[in-house]
VORO-482542 format. One line per 10 residues: number of its first residue (from 1); their letters; for each residue x, y, z of C-alpha. Coordinates in steps of 0.001 Angstrom, whole numbers, plus 500000, padded with zeros to 6 digits. Example, Ala and Ser with C-alpha at 12.3 -4.5 7.8 and 13.67 -1.06 7.14 Angstrom:
2
1) AS) 512300 495500 507800 | 513670 498940 507140
END
This chain:
392
1) XXXXXXXXXX) 378143 553976 032130 | 380033 551763 030023 | 380012 548176 030874 | 383516 546575 031112 | 383498 545223 027591 | 384864 548613 027033 | 388415 547440 028357 | 390046 546137 025356 | 391930 543059 026420 | 395633 543533 025033
11) XXXXXXXXXX) 396515 541805 021724 | 399916 543614 021305 | 402483 544871 023856 | 401675 548263 022800 | 398502 547907 024439 | 399886 546089 027509 | 400438 547886 030745 | 403328 547233 033202 | 406333 544770 033117 | 408083 547323 031255
21) XXXXXXXXXX) 411708 545918 032409 | 410538 542659 030384 | 408530 543809 027669 | 409733 548010 027040 | 410829 549235 023972 | 414170 548174 024207 | 414018 545247 026775 | 416465 542494 025821 | 413396 540019 026063 | 411448 542296 023459
31) XXXXXXXXXX) 414438 541593 020748 | 414561 538578 020830 | 410302 538572 020410 | 411064 540605 017521 | 413263 538243 016092 | 411165 535380 016571 | 413309 533474 018552 | 412189 533505 022292 | 413462 530991 025118 | 411399 528593 026927
41) XXXXXXXXXX) 410086 531146 029630 | 408717 530723 033031 | 406629 533948 034337 | 406281 534801 038338 | 404798 537253 040128 | 401663 538382 042050 | 398098 537524 041003 | 396926 540110 038012 | 400187 541355 037164 | 399886 540497 033464
51) XXXXXXXXXX) 401501 536634 033390 | 398498 534774 031017 | 397997 538096 028826 | 401770 538520 028258 | 402298 534945 027298 | 398956 535446 025065 | 400176 538328 023238 | 403446 536506 022614 | 401510 533458 020923 | 399598 536266 018789
61) XXXXXXXXXX) 403248 537956 017936 | 404802 534626 017023 | 401342 533287 015050 | 401488 530555 017308 | 398504 528394 018630 | 397810 528896 022578 | 396867 526385 024463 | 396636 526981 028449 | 397056 524280 030901 | 397130 524213 034861
71) XXXXXXXXXX) 399591 521954 036762 | 397019 521195 039478 | 395241 519225 036863 | 397938 518471 034386 | 397058 515221 032065 | 400156 513890 030067 | 397347 512407 027700 | 396203 516181 027239 | 399813 517561 026201 | 400656 514769 024324
81) XXXXXXXXXX) 397452 515261 022103 | 398430 518738 021697 | 402156 517899 020505 | 400618 515175 017956 | 397913 517490 016647 | 401177 519986 015528 | 403602 517230 014417 | 403444 517910 011010 | 402140 521559 011097 | 403779 524762 009904
91) XXXXXXXXXX) 403225 526371 012999 | 404305 524965 016551 | 402221 525640 019267 | 402832 527750 022494 | 401590 525625 025380 | 400997 527884 028799 | 401111 526071 032143 | 399945 527823 034862 | 401228 527025 038774 | 404228 525796 036847
101) XXXXXXXXXX) 405787 525122 040232 | 403508 522336 041120 | 404409 519967 038419 | 405972 516822 039738 | 409369 515657 038486 | 408166 513132 036565 | 405840 515464 034685 | 408544 518171 033932 | 410417 515088 032236 | 407805 514786 029755
111) XXXXXXXXXX) 408686 518421 029139 | 412320 518100 028264 | 412284 516387 024969 | 409694 518915 023725 | 411793 521641 024924 | 415036 520308 023638 | 413546 519610 020204 | 411563 522656 020183 | 408304 521189 019130 | 406279 523365 021101
121) XXXXXXXXXX) 407359 526797 022987 | 406710 525902 026712 | 405796 528583 029057 | 404665 528686 032652 | 403422 531271 035163 | 403437 530857 039380 | 403073 533759 042034 | 406165 531665 043421 | 409394 531593 042256 | 409328 528704 039997
131) XXXXXXXXXX) 413210 528213 040090 | 414039 525776 042855 | 411218 523597 041965 | 412251 522933 038665 | 414723 520466 037802 | 418190 521338 036793 | 417561 519831 033242 | 414333 522405 032870 | 416204 525490 034093 | 419058 524711 031427
141) XXXXXXXXXX) 416668 524862 028909 | 414499 528088 029805 | 414568 531671 031436 | 412645 533015 034358 | 411629 536362 034472 | 410042 537964 037415 | 406518 539941 037183 | 405690 543084 039517 | 402705 544552 040813 | 401707 547355 038893
151) XXXXXXXXXX) 401923 550813 040210 | 399202 553088 040892 | 399899 555124 038062 | 399370 551913 035559 | 396250 551034 037704 | 394766 554612 036909 | 395549 554478 033060 | 393626 551465 032636 | 390555 552930 033828 | 391002 556400 032930
161) XXXXXXXXXX) 388250 556081 030837 | 385501 555439 032548 | 383295 558177 034278 | 384116 557378 037823 | 384353 560031 040759 | 387536 560708 042122 | 386916 558943 045606 | 385473 555727 043430 | 388823 555875 041294 | 391407 556036 043996
171) XXXXXXXXXX) 389349 553406 045897 | 389531 550817 042958 | 393318 551549 042401 | 394456 551639 045812 | 392574 548619 047707 | 393794 546649 044870 | 397252 545731 045694 | 398645 546170 042011 | 395926 543337 041083 | 395098 544593 037672
181) XXXXXXXXXX) 392760 541202 037712 | 390825 542413 041260 | 390544 545751 040177 | 388515 545188 036719 | 386595 542519 038845 | 385774 545099 041400 | 384632 547649 038824 | 382548 545137 036838 | 380558 544325 039732 | 380022 548003 040266
191) XXXXXXXXXX) 378749 548632 036896 | 376668 545779 037152 | 374983 546748 040368 | 374910 550769 038904 | 372803 549708 035889 | 369612 551714 037441 | 371428 554386 038747 | 374052 554607 036443 | 376462 555500 039165 | 378962 553850 040778
201) XXXXXXXXXX) 379634 555089 044664 | 382545 554717 047079 | 379849 552916 049833 | 378900 550511 047147 | 382420 549589 046267 | 383516 549207 050082 | 380456 547124 050702 | 381858 544621 048215 | 385327 544923 049099 | 385701 545225 053332
211) XXXXXXXXXX) 389733 544957 053044 | 392088 545671 050867 | 394396 543301 048913 | 397330 545202 049569 | 400055 542732 050520 | 402994 544967 050713 | 403261 546593 047063 | 401373 549790 048145 | 403418 553120 047386 | 401945 555012 050270
221) XXXXXXXXXX) 404283 556025 052590 | 401679 555538 055344 | 401671 551775 054616 | 405597 551313 055025 | 405672 553730 058090 | 403153 551677 060098 | 404397 548643 059206 | 408177 549730 060073 | 406283 551096 063581 | 404874 547601 064510
231) XXXXXXXXXX) 408199 545880 063823 | 410284 548515 065436 | 407838 548243 068880 | 407856 544804 068786 | 411645 544765 068768 | 411809 547250 071499 | 409455 544996 073185 | 406705 548147 073854 | 403603 545651 073731 | 401019 548651 073906
241) XXXXXXXXXX) 402851 550442 070919 | 403082 547016 068814 | 399342 546506 069616 | 398620 550159 068542 | 400096 550169 065123 | 398768 546557 064653 | 395242 548086 064999 | 396354 550679 063016 | 397329 548417 060128 | 393948 546280 060471
251) XXXXXXXXXX) 391671 549345 060358 | 393256 550541 057219 | 392505 547401 055612 | 396258 545814 055690 | 396600 541967 054284 | 396461 539684 057573 | 398962 537217 055620 | 401178 539610 054844 | 401198 541128 058673 | 401756 537516 059444
261) XXXXXXXXXX) 404598 537082 056920 | 406716 540312 058452 | 406034 538576 062346 | 407600 535642 060811 | 410853 537279 059422 | 411158 539175 062608 | 411031 536024 065286 | 413831 534910 063468 | 415763 538051 062726 | 415175 540168 066166
271) XXXXXXXXXX) 414548 537137 068880 | 415902 533566 067371 | 417259 531304 069538 | 416899 533500 072389 | 412909 532280 072439 | 413376 529441 069709 | 409060 528720 070306 | 408745 532460 068948 | 409453 531475 065291 | 406779 528430 066100
281) XXXXXXXXXX) 404129 530582 067291 | 404685 533168 064071 | 404941 530319 061739 | 401415 528956 063711 | 400064 532198 063099 | 401049 532645 059531 | 399097 529296 058606 | 396302 530082 060641 | 395288 533921 059243 | 395648 532330 056240
291) XXXXXXXXXX) 392680 529880 056674 | 390560 531901 058786 | 390934 535439 057849 | 389355 538770 059139 | 387876 539575 061728 | 389024 536738 063986 | 392726 536999 062521 | 393095 539872 064560 | 393092 537869 067640 | 395702 535363 066206
301) XXXXXXXXXX) 397990 538315 065228 | 397350 540102 068652 | 398288 536960 070362 | 401495 536525 068469 | 402717 540275 068713 | 402373 540336 072594 | 404183 536988 072410 | 407257 538541 070585 | 406980 541165 072582 | 407666 540065 075904
311) XXXXXXXXXX) 410636 537450 074190 | 413903 538005 075308 | 415971 539761 071847 | 418753 538373 070015 | 420185 539043 066408 | 422792 536685 067052 | 421784 534240 063970 | 420931 537380 062020 | 424383 538674 062325 | 426332 535413 061999
321) XXXXXXXXXX) 425039 534189 058578 | 425772 537841 057666 | 429094 537713 058515 | 429536 534474 056861 | 428082 535184 053353 | 430372 538449 053301 | 433120 536080 054367 | 432187 533455 051222 | 431544 536542 048771 | 435437 537594 049351
331) XXXXXXXXXX) 436562 534187 049659 | 434677 531910 047636 | 436658 528989 046687 | 437984 527954 049967 | 439050 524481 050455 | 436927 521778 052492 | 439273 519849 055054 | 439545 516326 053728 | 438161 514161 056386 | 434934 515729 055999
341) XXXXXXXXXX) 434842 515375 052124 | 432415 512934 050812 | 433639 509200 050567 | 437252 510326 052182 | 438590 509017 055168 | 439279 510309 058501 | 436100 511346 059420 | 435179 510767 063068 | 431563 510075 063870 | 430693 512197 066872
351) XXXXXXXXXX) 428307 509447 068352 | 431016 506954 068706 | 432711 509388 071392 | 429458 510235 073362 | 428069 512866 070855 | 431255 514743 070519 | 434721 514567 069659 | 437522 516814 068465 | 438575 517177 064774 | 438768 520009 062003
361) XXXXXXXXXX) 435529 521202 060100 | 437225 524410 058728 | 440752 524369 057008 | 441162 527447 059225 | 439441 528688 062319 | 436898 531562 061783 | 434170 532991 064034 | 431077 533836 062742 | 428733 532883 065623 | 429108 535475 068993
371) XXXXXXXXXX) 427192 533859 071687 | 425373 536414 074310 | 423605 535453 077442 | 420321 535967 076199 | 417243 533860 077460 | 417435 530066 075619 | 420656 531268 074001 | 422791 530942 077205 | 421440 527430 078007 | 422777 526476 074248
381) XXXXXXXXXX) 425917 527906 074805 | 426679 526488 078134 | 425857 522972 076388 | 428545 523626 073877 | 431132 525002 076376 | 430428 521595 078579 | 430858 519383 075591 | 433762 521139 074460 | 435221 521458 077911 | 435242 525307 077301
391) XX) 435848 527436 080218 | 433374 530434 080175
END
């Protein structure tokens, strides 16, 4: 059995697997790279999708010294020292900052003069979209690129030269959820254990990874069918069907956090203000399963699923925001009435009038919210009717 050193760490984009929309032959970013004039760049995407490897390859291609920092223990002195070392050098450094979204605004301000003068190329990576965590000044001087989990075909390509049984190869790929690092780590431990027997078995890998790392990126139709069946069963208030499909997902090794995130979405989209506490419980479920994990997470998920099934259903808020967004898309620059503009006179402060006073908030009457007598929404609507002296 070949050891993991057989896997060659990519040194060029010809060897790099995945993210062809960014690093493919005719991708715009690759044209910039060929011209050796790339922007300061931030990569975001799931773990093991190649963010750090891509930055390293870019540094090799541009013949730039590569420095890897982490925002969680970022030290301004370290950054200043790197810049100082290359002040009079012919080649500027490429500074890569992992978990870039964790940089404070003060820390980001340190990057501004470096980015502006291009004393270094600044790159960053995150599993979350850093766009909203970055200041406007940083955003205007950089570009953000999204990475995707690798497909099964791409993962299979990375291990094609290893002598493995089909069942082992399939488990490595399917259970890794598009995460190259996770797949190669599992393979390396399998190789270590199989030194004497010279054979990696499916049972061996399953004992090392009891549950799939899948987070919703699997291409298996069964995966999508099961999560769809769970959501539709909850929406239809069938608690027994919902628990059944939850059990199927858990048994198949579905990631508990992925299930919980879908429950949070459903709590707002399909229940909303008919039972506002549904969103609170779903959010608590998401936080709890992230800390506890399986097997106990199954109990927390089950509690949440049953509660959501038994809650009154309303998609009023979902419909309202979609209707409003559609209107704004077609009418993007409608005027804001003067009395509620910033620093304009004429605004009536509702608290001075007992909590509500009649005044204009939109330049013309438009209705996006369609109230229905469902659960707590009925109470909310009755209160609005009362203060506005509206007869239902």
